[in-house]
N, C-alpha and C positions, 0 to 999 in steps of 0.2 A: 218653761219653753225658752231659746232664745230666737229673742225676734228683732230682725231689722225692719224700722219702718222708714221708707224712702219719701221724703220729701214733709218738711216742717210748717206746712202752711194749718188753715184753721182744723182741718180733720187728723193731719198727722201731729200734732200737739194733742189732740184732743185724744186720739187712742193711744199715744204713747204717755200722757198723762193716765190714762185709765189702764192701762196694762202694767205699767212700773207700779202702781199703786198694790198690785195686788201680787206683785214679788218675782214678776217674770224677768229675765234680762234683757233688757231691751236697751236697742242702739238705736240710735236715730241717725240718719244720712240726709242731710240738703248741701247744694251745690254752690249756695250763699255763705261765703265766710262770715262775713257780721252776724248772721243769725246764728249759725254755729256758734259764736264767742258769746251771743248774747245767751243762748239756753245753757250753755256748758258751765256760764258763771251765774246764771239766776235761775235755772231749772224750768221746768212746765210749771205755768200756772193759769187754773182753769177757774173762773168766774159764775159763777152761779146762786141763783136767791136760794137763801138757806145754807149760805157758806159756802168754801170753795175747796180745790183740790192743790197742794202743792208737791210737787213732785221732783226730787233732784236728777239732775239728767247729766252726768260725766259724760258716759261714752257717744258724745255726738260729734260728726265726724264732716267735712267735703268732700273724705278721699276714704271709700270702702275700705281699703286694705287691710288698717287694723281690725278692721270687725269680725274675721273670721266665718268660717262656713253658718251660716243660719238655719235654726230650724224651719222658722216660717218669716219669709220677705214680703210684708205690706206695701203695695206702690198706692201712695196718695199724690203723685205729681198730677199736673196738668197734663190733659189729655196730648196734647202735641209736645211733650216732654216723653212719653213712654220709651220710646225706641230708645234714646240716648241713656235714660236711666236704666235700664235693663241691660245693655252693654256696659256700662260702669258699674253695677253690680254683681255681674259675672264671676269676680271674684269670693264674694259670698253665697254664689248657688253653687249647691254640691246635688249629688244624684238622691239625697232625702230632703233636699229643701222644698217646701210647698211657697209656691209665687201665688198669692193673693191679689188681686185688682180690685178694689171699691172704687175706681174713679167714675167720673161721669162719661156719658157719650159711648158711643161704639169705636171701633177700631184698636180699643187699648189690647185686645185678646190676639188679635193679627200680630200686633208688633211685639208682644211677649213670645209669641210662639215661634218666631225666626230665631229665637236663642233658646228655648226652655221647651222640653218636650212639654205636650198634652197633659201627661198623664201627672204631670209635677203642678199644673197652673190650677187656680179655683178661681172662678168670676163672682162678683156681687156687687148688689147696690146697698146704700146703709140711709138711712133718715132719720139719723142723729146729726142734730142742727148745731155748729160755732161758726162763732164769727171770731176773726182774726183781729185781735185788737193791738198787736206789737209782736215782735220776736218772743215766741215761746210761749206768748199773753191769749188767752181764748176766754171768749163769752160761752158757756153752754146754753144754747139756746132751746134745747127741749131733746128730750129720747125718741127715740124711734127706733125701729126694728130694721136688724140688718139680715139680709139675703144673702147666702152663700148656696153655690153649685159648682159640682165638676162639671170637667169639660170631657172624660172621657173614665167609662165606669170603672175601672182599676183605682182612681183618686176620690170616691167615693168615701172612704174611710179617712182621708186628710180633710174632706169638708167637715165630718163629723168632730174629728178631733178640733179642730179649729174652731167650729161652734161651740163646744164644751169648753173651750180657753176663754172665749168672750163671756158667755154665759157668767160663768165663774167672775169675771170682773165687773158684770153690772151691766152687760152690754148685751140687749135680748136678741137673739140671733137663731135662725132658723134655716134648715138646709132645702132647698128646693128642688124638685126632681126635673126640670126643665127652668134652666137658669137663661135661657135665651130669650124666654117670654118675659122673665123679671126684668131684664136688661132693658127690652123694648118697652115695657111698662114704665119705666124711671124715664128711659129718653122721651116720652111721649109729654109725661109731666113736666120734664126740665122742658121742652121745648115749646110748652103752653106758658111757662112762667117765666124763665130765666134772659128771653131777650127782651121780654117787654117792659121787665123791672127795670133792665138796664136803659135800654133806650128812653123811657119813662122817668127812671130814676124814682121809683116807686117801690114802696114795701111789697112783696107776697099778697099779700089781703085784697090790697085795691086792685089786681088782676082780675079776680073773680066777683069782687063786688061792685065796680063801675061798668054800666052796660056799653059802654061804647070798647074799652078794654076788653073785656067778657067773649064780644063779638070777635076780634081779632084772636082771642086765645083760643075759641071755640073751633075756627076756623084752622088754624095752627095743630092741635092735635086732631082732629078728624083728617087732614092731609096725612098724618102719618098714621092713623088706623088704617086707614085706607093700603098703605102699602104693608102694615102688618097683615091684614086679611090677604093680599094678593101673595104674599111670602108665604101662609098657610100656619101663621104662627098666633096658638090659642094663647092670648092672654089672661092672667090670672082674674084680671076684672071685668067683666063683661061691658061697662061702660067705661071706656078711657076718659073720656069728659068728665063724668060726675068723681071719678077717682082724681083728677086734677083738681075740679073744684074743691074735693076732700083737702087735698094738700094746700091749697091757698087759705082754707077757714083755720087748718090746722096749723100753719106757718106763716099766721096774717102778720104778725110783728115782725116777721125775719126780713133781713136784706138776703139778698139771692147772692149765690158766689159771682155769678158775672157782674153785679151791680160792686160789690165789693172790688173784683178785678178793675172795672171802671174807673171806679174813684182813686183806686189806686196809679192808674196809669198802667195797669199789667195788661200784656195778652189775655184776651179770651178765647173761651172753648166753643163757640159759637160753632166753628166746622164740623165738630164731632157731635154737635147737639141738633139745630135746626139745619146745617149746612149737610149733615148727614142724611136729612130725613132728602134734600133738594136732590142728592146725589143720588139715592134709593129711587127717586122720583123719575130723573133722567134716564137710569138704567131700566126702568121697567115700563117707562112710556106714561108715567102718572102725573099729571099736572101738578105740582107744588108752590103755586105762586105766593102764599102768605110765607110758607118758610122760608124761600128764596128772596122773597123782601126783606125778613127781620135778619136775614142773614148778611145781605148787603148792608141794611143799616146799620148794625153794630160793628159790621167792619168800616163803613164810612166814620164812625166814632174816632176810627185813627188808634186803637188799641189790639186788634186781631193779629197783629204778626203777619207774614206772609201766609199765602193759599196753601 
């Protein structure tokens, strides 16, 4: 399969290394020319306990034109870059191309569907853990399940095909019948963990184990759960707070993507996570004081970019 991965951050490099190792034709696209040059020279290096993975990566571009038409285009850029990334990648998207987003937050599907028919779009979440160490260098923090879903009935076969490709590369993957519920589940978990780790400069595990921090996490998650209930979405986990606590324990030593962004001086995805809950709250007349406050605090740290 010819696969174009858009975004050479932690997840982009992790998926690129795993898919290239399995023999797929892999093309990596990133707007940062320094990152492109470094990966072209040194490839992808994935560090993990018990050994690592090194994958040469000659097909790395900051201009999508040489890539040609992809069978699968996997979007792993930050949520605020989705619209621009899809526009830049249009030369690689043909009628048979499947476009998959595994990005954080909400709003990515809407941005993609302005340019690509829903029948070609898949959405999903991944619990794979990775920390970016440098250009093309990631620390594999732990294997987790990837969940895919189709947005139109005719795209189910596309989801099943991508699932099989991922499984054959050692990426545990399932197809969900209701992907919107899976996206909201991931959003609530991220809303409970990411902003607090960024503000307090702590690892994920402390969010669930320190009493005062846990109290804030609880309120952030339950505000989101109230919105989910109002929207009539049935989550795959009956207790979203317990699910968030489980993730805190399972990823206790992890440094969240939002904390990585803050430390690197990059713009965060706060608007697509806690900010998205606050936005839905305003539309539905549901108070979301904790998510609104967390959004403002992360923005006040100076790295969130324009609203």
